[in-house]
LOMIZA-489096 format. One record per residue (C-alpha): chain; x, y, z; residue number from 1. Coordinates in Angstrom, 1 decimal. Layout:
% LOMIZA-489096
kette,x,y,z,nr
A,X,Y,Z,NUM
...
% end
This chain:
% LOMIZA-489096
kette,x,y,z,nr
A,103.0,111.0,56.7,1
A,102.0,114.7,57.0,2
A,103.9,117.5,58.9,3
A,103.8,121.1,59.9,4
A,107.0,123.1,59.8,5
A,107.5,126.6,60.9,6
A,110.7,128.2,59.3,7
A,111.8,131.7,59.4,8
A,110.9,133.9,56.6,9
A,113.6,134.7,54.0,10
A,116.1,132.2,55.1,11
A,115.9,129.6,52.3,12
A,112.8,127.7,53.3,13
A,111.7,127.1,49.6,14
A,115.1,126.1,48.3,15
A,115.6,123.8,51.3,16
A,112.3,122.0,50.7,17
A,112.9,121.8,47.0,18
A,116.4,120.5,47.4,19
A,115.4,117.8,49.9,20
A,112.3,116.5,48.0,21
A,113.9,116.6,44.5,22
A,116.9,114.8,45.8,23
A,114.7,112.1,47.4,24
A,112.8,111.9,44.1,25
A,116.0,111.4,42.1,26
A,117.4,108.6,44.4,27
A,114.0,106.9,44.4,28
A,114.3,106.8,40.6,29
A,117.9,105.4,40.8,30
A,116.7,102.7,43.3,31
A,113.9,101.6,40.8,32
A,116.6,101.7,38.0,33
A,119.1,99.4,39.8,34
A,116.5,97.3,41.8,35
A,117.6,94.2,40.1,36
A,121.3,94.8,40.5,37
A,122.7,92.5,43.2,38
A,125.4,95.1,43.9,39
A,122.8,97.8,44.7,40
A,123.2,99.1,48.2,41
A,120.2,101.3,48.0,42
A,117.5,98.7,48.3,43
A,114.8,99.8,50.7,44
A,116.9,102.8,51.6,45
A,114.0,104.9,50.4,46
A,110.8,103.2,51.3,47
A,108.3,105.6,49.7,48
A,108.5,106.3,45.9,49
A,107.8,110.0,45.1,50
A,106.4,110.5,41.5,51
A,105.8,114.1,41.8,52
A,106.2,117.2,43.9,53
A,103.1,119.5,43.9,54
A,104.3,122.8,45.4,55
A,101.4,125.1,46.2,56
A,101.8,128.8,47.0,57
A,99.3,131.8,47.4,58
A,100.2,134.4,44.8,59
A,101.7,134.6,41.3,60
A,105.0,136.4,42.6,61
A,105.4,133.6,45.1,62
A,104.9,130.9,42.3,63
A,107.4,132.7,40.2,64
A,109.9,132.9,43.1,65
A,109.6,129.1,43.7,66
A,110.3,128.5,40.0,67
A,113.4,130.7,39.9,68
A,114.8,128.8,43.0,69
A,114.1,125.6,41.2,70
A,116.0,126.8,38.1,71
A,119.0,127.7,40.2,72
A,118.8,124.1,41.8,73
A,118.7,122.2,38.5,74
A,121.5,124.4,37.0,75
A,123.6,123.4,40.1,76
A,122.8,119.6,39.5,77
A,123.9,120.1,35.8,78
A,127.1,121.9,36.8,79
A,128.0,119.2,39.4,80
A,127.1,116.2,37.2,81
A,128.2,117.6,33.9,82
A,125.1,116.3,32.2,83
A,121.7,117.6,31.1,84
A,118.9,116.7,33.7,85
A,116.0,114.7,32.6,86
A,113.7,116.8,34.7,87
A,110.6,118.8,34.1,88
A,109.3,121.6,36.4,89
A,106.6,124.1,35.5,90
A,104.1,126.5,36.8,91
A,100.5,126.8,36.2,92
A,98.4,129.9,36.8,93
A,95.0,131.3,35.7,94
A,94.2,131.8,31.9,95
A,94.7,135.6,32.1,96
A,98.3,135.1,33.3,97
A,99.2,132.6,30.4,98
A,97.1,133.9,27.6,99
A,99.0,134.9,24.3,100
A,96.0,135.6,22.1,101
A,96.5,139.1,20.6,102
A,93.0,140.3,21.7,103
A,92.0,138.2,24.7,104
A,95.3,138.9,26.5,105
A,94.4,142.6,26.6,106
A,91.5,141.9,29.0,107
A,92.2,142.4,32.6,108
A,89.3,140.7,34.2,109
A,89.9,137.0,34.8,110
A,86.2,136.1,34.3,111
A,86.1,137.9,30.9,112
A,89.3,136.1,29.8,113
A,87.8,132.8,30.8,114
A,84.6,133.4,28.9,115
A,86.4,134.6,25.7,116
A,88.9,131.7,26.0,117
A,86.0,129.2,26.1,118
A,84.6,130.9,23.0,119
A,87.9,130.0,21.2,120
A,88.9,126.6,22.8,121
A,85.7,124.7,23.6,122
A,85.5,121.2,22.0,123
A,82.6,122.1,19.8,124
A,84.3,125.3,18.5,125
A,87.5,123.3,17.7,126
A,85.5,120.7,15.8,127
A,83.9,123.5,13.6,128
A,87.4,125.0,12.9,129
A,89.6,121.9,12.5,130
A,91.0,123.2,9.1,131
A,91.2,126.9,10.1,132
A,94.9,127.9,10.4,133
A,94.0,130.8,12.7,134
A,92.9,128.4,15.5,135
A,95.6,127.2,17.9,136
A,96.7,123.6,17.2,137
A,97.5,122.3,20.6,138
A,94.7,119.6,20.4,139
A,95.9,118.6,16.9,140
A,99.7,118.4,17.5,141
A,100.6,119.3,21.2,142
A,99.1,116.2,22.8,143
A,101.4,113.9,20.8,144
A,104.4,116.0,21.9,145
A,106.2,116.2,25.2,146
A,107.5,119.5,26.7,147
A,111.3,119.3,26.6,148
A,113.1,118.8,30.0,149
A,113.8,122.1,31.9,150
A,112.2,124.4,34.3,151
A,109.4,126.6,32.8,152
A,108.0,129.8,34.5,153
A,105.0,131.5,33.2,154
A,106.9,133.6,30.7,155
A,108.9,130.6,29.5,156
A,105.5,128.8,28.8,157
A,104.2,131.8,26.9,158
A,107.3,132.0,24.8,159
A,107.2,128.2,24.0,160
A,103.5,128.5,23.1,161
A,104.2,131.4,20.8,162
A,106.8,129.5,18.9,163
A,104.7,126.4,18.5,164
A,101.4,128.1,18.0,165
A,99.9,126.4,21.1,166
A,97.9,127.7,24.0,167
A,100.4,127.9,27.0,168
A,97.5,127.4,29.5,169
A,96.4,124.0,28.0,170
A,100.0,123.1,27.3,171
A,100.7,123.5,31.0,172
A,97.5,121.8,32.0,173
A,98.5,118.7,29.9,174
A,102.2,118.8,30.9,175
A,101.7,118.8,34.7,176
A,100.6,115.1,34.4,177
A,104.1,114.1,33.4,178
A,106.1,116.9,35.1,179
A,108.4,116.1,38.1,180
A,107.5,119.3,39.9,181
A,104.4,121.3,39.5,182
A,104.1,124.9,41.1,183
A,100.6,126.4,41.3,184
A,98.0,128.1,43.5,185
A,96.3,126.5,46.6,186
A,93.0,126.7,44.9,187
A,94.1,124.1,42.3,188
A,94.0,121.5,45.1,189
A,91.7,122.9,47.8,190
A,88.7,124.3,45.7,191
A,86.8,121.3,44.5,192
A,85.4,123.1,41.5,193
A,89.0,123.7,40.2,194
A,90.7,120.6,41.6,195
A,88.4,118.3,39.7,196
A,89.5,120.0,36.4,197
A,93.2,120.3,37.1,198
A,94.4,118.0,39.8,199
A,92.2,115.0,39.4,200
A,94.8,112.9,37.6,201
A,97.7,113.7,40.1,202
A,99.4,110.5,41.3,203
A,98.8,109.3,44.9,204
A,102.5,109.0,45.3,205
A,103.0,112.8,45.2,206
A,104.3,114.9,47.9,207
A,102.3,118.1,48.5,208
A,103.8,121.3,50.0,209
A,101.6,124.2,51.1,210
A,104.0,127.1,51.4,211
A,103.0,130.3,53.2,212
A,100.2,128.2,54.7,213
A,99.5,130.4,57.8,214
A,96.1,131.2,56.3,215
A,95.3,127.8,54.8,216
A,92.1,127.4,56.9,217
A,90.6,130.6,55.5,218
A,91.5,129.5,51.9,219
A,89.6,126.2,52.7,220
A,86.6,128.1,54.0,221
A,86.5,130.5,51.1,222
A,86.5,127.7,48.6,223
A,83.4,126.0,50.0,224
A,81.5,129.3,50.8,225
A,78.8,130.9,48.5,226
A,77.3,134.3,48.7,227
A,74.0,135.2,46.9,228
A,72.7,138.8,46.8,229
A,69.7,140.3,45.1,230
A,71.9,141.3,42.2,231
A,73.0,137.6,41.9,232
A,69.3,136.6,41.6,233
A,68.6,139.2,38.9,234
A,71.4,137.9,36.9,235
A,70.3,134.3,37.3,236
A,66.8,135.2,36.0,237
A,68.4,136.9,32.9,238
A,70.6,134.0,32.3,239
A,67.7,131.5,32.6,240
A,65.6,133.6,30.1,241
A,68.6,133.4,27.6,242
A,68.8,129.6,28.3,243
A,65.1,129.1,27.8,244
A,65.2,130.8,24.4,245
A,68.1,128.7,23.4,246
A,66.4,125.5,24.4,247
A,63.4,126.4,22.3,248
A,65.6,127.3,19.4,249
A,67.6,124.2,19.5,250
A,64.4,122.1,19.7,251
A,63.5,123.6,16.3,252
A,66.8,123.4,14.6,253
A,68.6,120.4,16.2,254
A,66.4,118.3,18.3,255
A,68.8,115.3,18.0,256
A,71.4,117.1,20.1,257
A,69.0,117.3,23.1,258
A,68.0,113.7,22.7,259
A,71.7,112.6,22.7,260
A,72.3,114.6,25.9,261
A,69.1,113.0,27.5,262
A,70.6,109.5,26.6,263
A,73.9,110.3,28.2,264
A,72.2,111.6,31.4,265
A,70.2,108.3,31.7,266
A,73.5,106.4,31.5,267
A,74.9,108.5,34.3,268
A,77.1,111.5,34.8,269
A,80.4,109.4,34.6,270
A,79.7,108.9,30.9,271
A,78.3,112.5,30.5,272
A,81.6,114.2,31.4,273
A,82.7,114.7,27.8,274
A,85.3,117.3,26.8,275
A,85.8,118.0,30.6,276
A,89.2,119.2,30.1,277
A,88.6,122.3,27.9,278
A,84.9,123.0,28.4,279
A,83.9,122.4,32.0,280
A,84.5,125.8,33.6,281
A,81.4,125.2,35.7,282
A,82.6,122.3,37.7,283
A,80.7,120.5,40.5,284
A,81.6,122.1,43.8,285
A,81.7,118.7,45.6,286
A,81.8,115.9,43.1,287
A,81.1,113.0,45.5,288
A,81.5,109.7,43.7,289
A,78.0,108.5,44.3,290
A,76.7,111.5,42.3,291
A,78.9,110.5,39.3,292
A,77.7,106.8,39.5,293
A,74.0,107.6,39.6,294
A,71.8,108.7,36.8,295
A,70.5,112.2,36.9,296
A,66.9,112.3,38.4,297
A,64.2,112.1,35.9,298
A,62.7,115.4,36.7,299
A,65.7,117.4,35.6,300
A,66.9,115.3,32.6,301
A,64.8,117.0,29.9,302
A,66.3,120.4,29.2,303
A,62.9,122.3,29.6,304
A,62.2,120.6,32.8,305
A,65.6,121.5,34.2,306
A,65.3,125.2,33.2,307
A,61.8,125.3,34.9,308
A,63.3,123.7,38.0,309
A,66.1,126.3,38.2,310
A,63.5,129.1,37.8,311
A,61.5,127.7,40.8,312
A,64.7,127.4,42.8,313
A,65.9,130.9,42.0,314
A,62.4,132.4,42.7,315
A,62.4,130.5,46.1,316
A,65.8,132.2,47.0,317
A,64.4,135.5,45.9,318
A,61.5,135.1,48.4,319
A,63.9,134.0,51.2,320
A,65.8,137.3,50.7,321
A,62.7,139.3,51.5,322
A,63.5,139.4,55.2,323
A,63.3,142.1,57.8,324
A,65.7,140.5,60.4,325
A,68.6,138.2,60.3,326
A,67.9,134.5,59.8,327
A,70.3,131.7,60.6,328
A,69.5,128.1,59.9,329
A,71.1,124.7,59.2,330
A,71.3,123.1,55.8,331
A,68.7,120.5,56.9,332
A,66.3,123.2,58.0,333
A,66.6,124.9,54.6,334
A,66.0,121.6,52.7,335
A,63.0,120.9,54.8,336
A,61.6,124.5,54.2,337
A,62.2,124.2,50.5,338
A,60.4,121.0,50.2,339
A,57.5,122.2,52.2,340
A,57.2,125.5,50.2,341
A,57.9,124.6,46.6,342
A,58.2,120.8,46.5,343
A,61.9,120.7,45.5,344
A,63.6,117.4,46.7,345
A,67.1,117.0,47.9,346
A,68.2,114.7,45.2,347
A,67.7,116.9,42.1,348
A,69.4,119.8,44.0,349
A,72.5,117.6,44.4,350
A,72.8,117.3,40.6,351
A,72.3,121.0,39.8,352
A,76.0,121.9,39.1,353
A,76.6,118.9,36.9,354
A,73.3,119.2,35.1,355
A,73.9,122.9,34.4,356
A,77.3,122.3,33.0,357
A,76.0,119.5,30.7,358
A,73.2,121.8,29.5,359
A,75.5,124.7,28.8,360
A,77.8,122.4,26.8,361
A,74.8,121.0,24.7,362
A,73.5,124.6,24.1,363
A,77.1,125.8,23.3,364
A,76.9,128.7,25.5,365
A,80.2,130.5,25.2,366
A,80.0,133.7,27.2,367
A,80.5,132.1,30.6,368
A,80.8,135.5,32.5,369
A,77.1,136.1,31.9,370
A,76.3,132.8,33.6,371
A,78.6,133.1,36.6,372
A,75.7,134.1,38.9,373
A,73.8,131.0,37.7,374
A,76.7,128.9,38.3,375
A,77.0,130.2,42.0,376
A,73.3,129.4,42.6,377
A,73.7,125.9,41.2,378
A,76.9,125.4,43.4,379
A,74.8,126.5,46.4,380
A,72.1,124.0,45.5,381
A,74.7,121.1,45.3,382
A,76.5,122.1,48.5,383
A,73.4,122.7,50.6,384
A,72.0,119.2,49.6,385
A,75.4,117.4,50.1,386
A,76.6,118.6,53.5,387
A,74.5,118.6,56.7,388
A,77.4,119.4,59.0,389
A,80.0,122.1,59.1,390
A,77.9,124.6,57.2,391
A,75.4,127.3,58.1,392
A,72.9,129.6,56.1,393
A,72.8,133.2,57.3,394
A,70.3,135.7,55.6,395
A,71.1,139.3,56.4,396
A,68.5,142.0,55.4,397
A,71.3,144.7,55.2,398
A,75.1,145.3,55.6,399
A,75.9,146.3,59.2,400
A,77.9,149.3,57.9,401
A,74.7,150.7,56.2,402
A,71.7,149.5,58.3,403
A,69.2,151.9,56.7,404
A,69.8,150.7,53.2,405
A,68.0,147.3,52.3,406
A,70.7,145.0,50.7,407
A,69.8,141.4,51.5,408
A,72.4,138.8,51.2,409
A,72.4,134.9,51.7,410
A,75.7,133.5,53.0,411
A,76.1,129.8,52.6,412
A,79.1,129.7,55.0,413
A,81.5,126.9,55.7,414
A,82.6,126.7,59.3,415
A,85.0,123.7,59.1,416
A,88.2,124.1,57.1,417
A,88.9,120.4,57.3,418
A,86.0,119.6,54.8,419
A,88.0,121.1,51.8,420
A,91.5,119.8,52.8,421
A,90.4,116.3,53.9,422
A,90.6,114.8,50.3,423
A,94.2,116.1,50.0,424
A,95.2,114.4,53.3,425
A,93.5,111.2,52.3,426
A,94.8,111.0,48.9,427
A,98.5,112.0,49.0,428
A,101.0,110.1,50.9,429
A,102.8,113.2,52.3,430
A,101.4,116.7,52.8,431
A,103.8,119.4,54.2,432
A,102.3,122.7,55.7,433
A,104.9,125.3,56.1,434
A,105.2,129.1,56.7,435
A,107.3,131.5,58.7,436
A,104.4,132.1,61.0,437
A,102.6,129.0,62.2,438
A,102.8,129.6,65.9,439
A,101.2,128.0,68.0,440
A,101.8,124.9,65.8,441
A,99.3,122.7,67.7,442
A,96.3,124.9,66.5,443
A,96.6,123.7,62.8,444
A,96.2,119.9,63.4,445
A,92.9,120.8,65.3,446
A,91.3,123.2,62.9,447
A,92.4,121.1,59.8,448
A,91.6,117.7,61.6,449
A,94.7,115.8,60.7,450
A,97.5,113.9,62.6,451
A,101.0,115.1,61.7,452
A,103.9,112.7,62.1,453
A,106.1,115.7,62.7,454
A,105.7,119.2,63.9,455
A,108.8,121.5,64.3,456
A,109.5,125.2,64.7,457
A,113.0,126.1,63.5,458
A,115.0,129.2,64.7,459
A,117.2,131.3,62.5,460
A,121.0,130.7,62.6,461
A,122.6,134.2,62.3,462
A,126.2,135.4,62.3,463
A,124.9,138.7,63.9,464
A,121.7,139.7,65.8,465
A,120.0,141.2,62.7,466
A,116.5,141.2,64.2,467
A,115.4,143.9,66.7,468
A,111.9,143.0,67.9,469
A,110.6,145.6,70.5,470
A,107.3,146.1,72.3,471
A,106.3,149.7,72.9,472
A,103.5,149.9,75.5,473
A,103.5,153.7,76.5,474
A,104.1,157.0,74.9,475
A,106.5,159.5,76.5,476
A,103.6,161.0,78.4,477
A,103.3,157.5,80.1,478
A,99.7,157.0,78.5,479
A,99.3,153.2,77.6,480
A,98.9,152.7,73.9,481
A,96.5,150.1,72.5,482
A,94.2,149.7,69.4,483
A,91.4,148.0,71.5,484
A,87.9,149.2,70.7,485
A,87.6,151.3,73.8,486
A,90.8,153.2,73.1,487
A,90.3,153.8,69.3,488
A,88.9,157.3,69.8,489
A,91.5,158.3,72.5,490
A,93.4,161.2,71.2,491
A,96.3,160.5,73.5,492
A,96.8,157.0,72.0,493
A,96.6,158.5,68.4,494
A,99.1,161.2,69.3,495
A,101.5,158.7,70.9,496
A,101.3,156.6,67.7,497
A,102.1,159.6,65.5,498
A,105.0,160.7,67.7,499
A,106.3,157.1,67.7,500
A,106.3,157.1,63.8,501
A,107.7,160.6,63.6,502
A,110.6,159.8,65.8,503
A,111.5,156.6,64.1,504
A,111.1,158.2,60.7,505
A,113.9,160.7,61.8,506
A,116.1,157.8,63.2,507
A,115.7,154.8,60.7,508
A,117.2,155.2,57.1,509
A,115.4,154.3,53.9,510
A,112.0,152.5,54.1,511
A,109.5,152.2,57.1,512
A,106.4,150.1,56.7,513
A,103.4,150.6,59.2,514
A,100.4,148.2,59.5,515
A,97.1,149.2,61.0,516
A,94.3,146.7,62.2,517
A,91.8,148.0,59.7,518
A,91.3,150.5,56.9,519
A,88.8,152.5,59.0,520
A,91.1,152.8,61.9,521
A,94.0,153.9,59.6,522
A,91.8,156.6,58.1,523
A,90.7,157.9,61.4,524
A,94.3,158.0,62.7,525
A,95.7,159.7,59.6,526
A,92.9,162.3,59.7,527
A,93.8,163.0,63.4,528
A,97.5,163.3,62.5,529
A,96.7,165.8,59.7,530
A,94.4,167.9,62.0,531
A,97.0,168.1,64.9,532
A,100.0,168.9,62.6,533
A,101.7,165.5,63.5,534
A,101.7,164.6,59.9,535
A,104.1,167.6,59.1,536
A,106.6,166.1,61.6,537
A,106.4,162.7,59.9,538
A,106.8,163.9,56.2,539
A,109.7,166.2,57.2,540
A,112.1,163.2,56.9,541
A,110.4,160.8,54.5,542
A,107.8,160.7,51.7,543
A,104.5,159.2,52.7,544
A,102.4,156.6,50.7,545
A,99.1,154.9,51.8,546
A,97.6,151.6,50.8,547
A,93.9,151.9,49.7,548
A,91.3,149.4,48.9,549
A,91.6,150.1,45.2,550
A,94.3,147.7,43.7,551
A,95.5,150.1,40.9,552
A,96.1,152.9,43.5,553
A,98.0,150.5,45.8,554
A,100.2,149.3,43.0,555
A,101.1,152.9,42.1,556
A,101.8,153.7,45.8,557
A,104.1,150.7,46.0,558
A,106.0,151.5,42.9,559
A,106.7,155.1,44.1,560
A,107.6,153.8,47.6,561
A,110.2,151.6,46.0,562
A,111.4,154.6,43.9,563
A,111.8,156.8,47.0,564
A,113.8,154.1,48.8,565
A,116.0,153.5,45.8,566
A,117.0,157.2,45.3,567
A,117.7,157.7,49.0,568
A,114.9,160.1,49.8,569
A,113.3,157.4,52.1,570
A,109.7,156.6,52.4,571
A,106.9,155.5,54.8,572
A,104.2,153.1,53.7,573
A,100.9,152.9,55.7,574
A,99.0,149.7,55.1,575
A,96.7,147.3,56.7,576
A,97.1,143.9,58.2,577
A,95.1,141.3,56.0,578
A,95.5,143.8,53.1,579
A,97.2,143.5,49.8,580
A,100.6,144.6,51.1,581
A,100.7,142.2,54.1,582
A,100.8,139.1,52.0,583
A,103.4,138.1,49.4,584
A,105.2,141.5,49.2,585
A,108.8,141.6,50.5,586
A,110.4,144.7,52.0,587
A,113.9,143.3,51.9,588
A,117.0,145.3,52.8,589
A,116.6,149.1,52.4,590
A,112.9,148.7,51.4,591
A,112.0,147.8,55.1,592
A,114.5,148.7,57.8,593
A,111.6,149.0,60.3,594
A,108.1,147.6,60.4,595
A,105.6,149.0,62.9,596
A,102.4,147.1,63.9,597
A,100.0,149.6,65.3,598
A,97.8,147.5,67.6,599
A,96.7,143.9,67.4,600
A,95.1,143.0,64.1,601
A,91.9,141.2,65.5,602
A,89.3,140.2,63.0,603
A,85.9,142.0,63.1,604
A,84.3,140.0,65.9,605
A,80.7,141.1,65.2,606
A,80.5,139.3,61.9,607
A,77.8,136.6,62.0,608
A,79.9,134.2,59.8,609
A,82.7,134.5,62.3,610
A,80.4,134.0,65.3,611
A,79.0,130.9,63.7,612
A,82.5,129.6,63.0,613
A,83.6,130.2,66.6,614
A,80.6,128.4,68.0,615
A,81.3,125.4,65.7,616
A,85.0,125.3,66.8,617
A,84.1,125.4,70.4,618
A,81.5,122.6,70.1,619
A,83.4,120.3,67.8,620
A,87.1,120.9,68.4,621
A,87.0,122.4,72.0,622
A,88.8,125.5,70.8,623
A,87.9,128.5,73.0,624
A,86.8,131.6,71.2,625
A,89.5,133.8,72.8,626
A,92.3,131.3,72.0,627
A,91.3,131.2,68.2,628
A,90.8,135.0,67.9,629
A,94.3,135.6,69.7,630
A,95.9,132.9,67.5,631
A,94.4,134.5,64.3,632
A,95.5,138.1,65.3,633
A,99.0,137.1,66.3,634
A,99.7,135.1,63.1,635
A,98.8,138.1,61.1,636
A,100.8,140.4,63.2,637
A,103.9,138.1,62.8,638
A,103.3,138.0,59.0,639
A,103.3,141.7,58.9,640
A,106.5,142.3,60.8,641
A,108.2,139.3,59.1,642
A,108.1,141.4,55.8,643
A,111.2,143.1,57.1,644
A,113.5,140.2,57.2,645
A,114.1,138.4,53.9,646
A,117.5,136.9,54.2,647
A,120.5,136.3,56.6,648
A,122.3,139.4,55.3,649
A,119.3,141.5,55.9,650
A,118.4,143.3,59.2,651
A,115.3,145.2,60.4,652
A,113.5,146.6,63.4,653
A,110.1,145.0,64.4,654
A,108.0,147.3,66.5,655
A,104.9,146.0,68.3,656
A,103.0,149.1,69.4,657
A,100.4,148.0,71.8,658
A,100.5,147.3,75.6,659
A,98.8,143.9,75.1,660
A,101.7,142.4,73.3,661
A,103.7,142.4,76.6,662
A,101.3,139.9,78.0,663
A,102.5,136.2,78.0,664
A,99.3,134.9,76.1,665
A,100.1,137.2,73.2,666
A,103.9,137.1,73.3,667
A,103.9,133.4,73.6,668
A,102.0,132.9,70.3,669
A,104.7,134.7,68.2,670
A,107.0,132.4,66.1,671
A,110.0,131.0,68.0,672
A,112.5,132.8,65.8,673
A,111.0,136.2,66.8,674
A,110.6,135.2,70.5,675
A,114.3,134.3,71.0,676
A,115.2,137.9,70.3,677
A,112.3,139.4,72.4,678
A,114.1,139.7,75.7,679
A,112.3,141.1,78.8,680
A,114.2,144.3,78.7,681
A,112.6,145.3,75.4,682
A,109.0,144.2,76.2,683
A,107.8,147.3,78.0,684
A,109.2,150.4,76.4,685
A,108.2,154.1,76.0,686
A,108.6,155.9,72.6,687
A,112.0,157.4,73.7,688
A,113.4,154.1,74.9,689
A,112.3,152.4,71.7,690
A,114.0,155.1,69.6,691
A,117.3,154.8,71.7,692
A,117.3,151.0,71.2,693
A,116.6,151.3,67.5,694
A,119.5,153.8,67.1,695
A,121.9,151.5,68.9,696
A,120.8,148.6,66.8,697
A,121.3,150.4,63.6,698
A,124.9,151.5,64.6,699
A,125.7,147.9,65.2,700
A,124.3,146.8,61.8,701
A,126.2,149.7,60.1,702
A,129.6,147.9,60.8,703
A,131.0,146.3,57.6,704
A,129.6,142.7,57.0,705
A,130.5,140.4,54.2,706
A,130.2,136.8,53.2,707
A,133.3,135.7,55.0,708
A,131.8,136.8,58.4,709
A,129.0,134.2,57.9,710
A,131.2,131.2,57.1,711
A,130.9,128.5,59.7,712
A,128.1,130.3,61.5,713
A,125.2,130.9,59.2,714
A,126.7,129.8,56.0,715
A,128.6,126.6,55.4,716
A,131.1,125.8,52.5,717
A,131.0,122.5,50.7,718
A,134.1,121.2,52.7,719
A,132.3,122.2,56.0,720
A,129.1,120.4,54.9,721
A,131.1,117.2,53.9,722
A,132.9,117.4,57.3,723
A,129.6,117.7,59.2,724
A,128.1,114.8,57.1,725
A,131.2,112.7,58.0,726
A,130.7,113.3,61.7,727
A,127.0,112.4,61.6,728
A,127.9,109.2,59.6,729
A,130.4,108.3,62.2,730
A,128.0,108.8,65.1,731
A,125.4,106.6,63.3,732
A,128.0,103.9,62.8,733
A,129.0,103.9,66.5,734
A,125.3,103.6,67.6,735
A,124.8,100.7,65.2,736
% end
């Protein structure tokens, strides 16, 4: 069955899950091995056979961390048993992270890497260069070989690929089918376009773990959402002109190829999916079985006809973008309008993605990045004609932030996260959703529409109280502090935020990380601090670094922040909830002795896509608008402050700077492991009181603390574990 588990961040969640599931996997294998032995006592002890563990995480650093934990675990098995383990675990990431080609690997843009990779590895390219020694040989030799047992991270795969002359990406894609454990991104299971390429052959007897899954509903929605702008349409028209020329050229030079494709399409798409493994970057966004069983409709089988069909469809979208006001409609309404206006039926639209992929394969179009816009339009055609519920179409004539500049955009927005994840729940026998911040737990079964057999929130077992969560509701001038919209321009609130940071910067050693609800609010507050001279008080004690919306600038700021913490100078990092720093970057030990959450990170509530989703949740799942918005804000706030604690020997101060956190409806939605340290005495503090409590906490934490102090409390020796196991066994024996 499926379950949702909330476990504190940084306390061995990953290694616990890996240890448990791999141990179960190994004993299941033993049970099968000795199934016919009459002396075997394990028969039916493990009712479900697990063939594979699929461990999904969000970012490449998190994937690498899980693989390192797995390496430690397998080394421990080998040390205890004294024999080499017949075990294969590996990670899989995007082509750009695994590329070893001397020229392609220099590219930074993933889409360019994908396009150039296709130009080197497509089946028709391989056929032409079978005897060329410069072409990598995985297809020729790698498929008959098996990756030796071991745990391979991304660098290990690249090293192995370099030695063998094989592409690490295709080596990993092929090896995941017979690996015991696979670690990769959520999108490889949740995005239908990628899942059909990578995860289609995964065994149903697999256990799936979604780690750091507090945002899993947003990932599901993103994977099924399409955005089409005027620029997208222009690129589509350019791509269609190129395609038209290629069709005419191939008609003159190799007509047989088009006739062969036509024959395959008549037979049905199941037979047409040739060379899917290497070529099909443009996968179908839905792939319902009935599409694959059917033959492609007659009016789009011939290449010329299909290109003309796409031109009509793109032109129709272009006319729909010529709007003066916001339009919102259902997929059914859109299909009715397109049929009435340009006589395009629903059925050929459903086949657009597959038909486009087939034609690009036939025309041997290599530079896929030029055709990305056309792929998005084809995905939209397939999705809008497949789903009638759970989606909405919103056409906006301009961006709300610049209402005087015409910039029309069509959003095909998914409102139901369960659509993308339903095939995963239906297909695999056990799916585990886990994170340090899943509170309130009962929200996830509602928004993902599944029935968990178990839901648990675990607390943290600590040898000393190394968490210090506090709620600051007022400044020293007794003015209430809050980031709510009405108070955002209040100079007293911004001044109190600045004074709070300045006083904590003077009291807290090493690194201090601050989170704001949005980039715009952070910019206005920092600007005010500079004008009023508060910034001088802040930087008197520590260096200041700021996260921006530019990735390169943020990476540079982070590197220098770490350096300042390392050399004892101390630093402050100003960042944004839902930004790059708030997810997947740890501020363990001296990198984050205090984390401040300025305000409550509510999402931008005037977004039309969000409004449509809130209406859908209210009508279909009886989730009230305020409940969902508060749940969403509090999980992001908990995720931000949770960056400070990354282990049982670590300690940190968590400051919630907003009067609204003291209310029960907000406080009660924080994770259990934070709530147990959030006593009433620290829930309504002024700046001075918060600083005094922080100083007292830091003095306590400064006392010497070593491994021996944790034994028997938060850390157990092997003997203590065996003793506890013996006690549990005795209790079970007494009951039976």
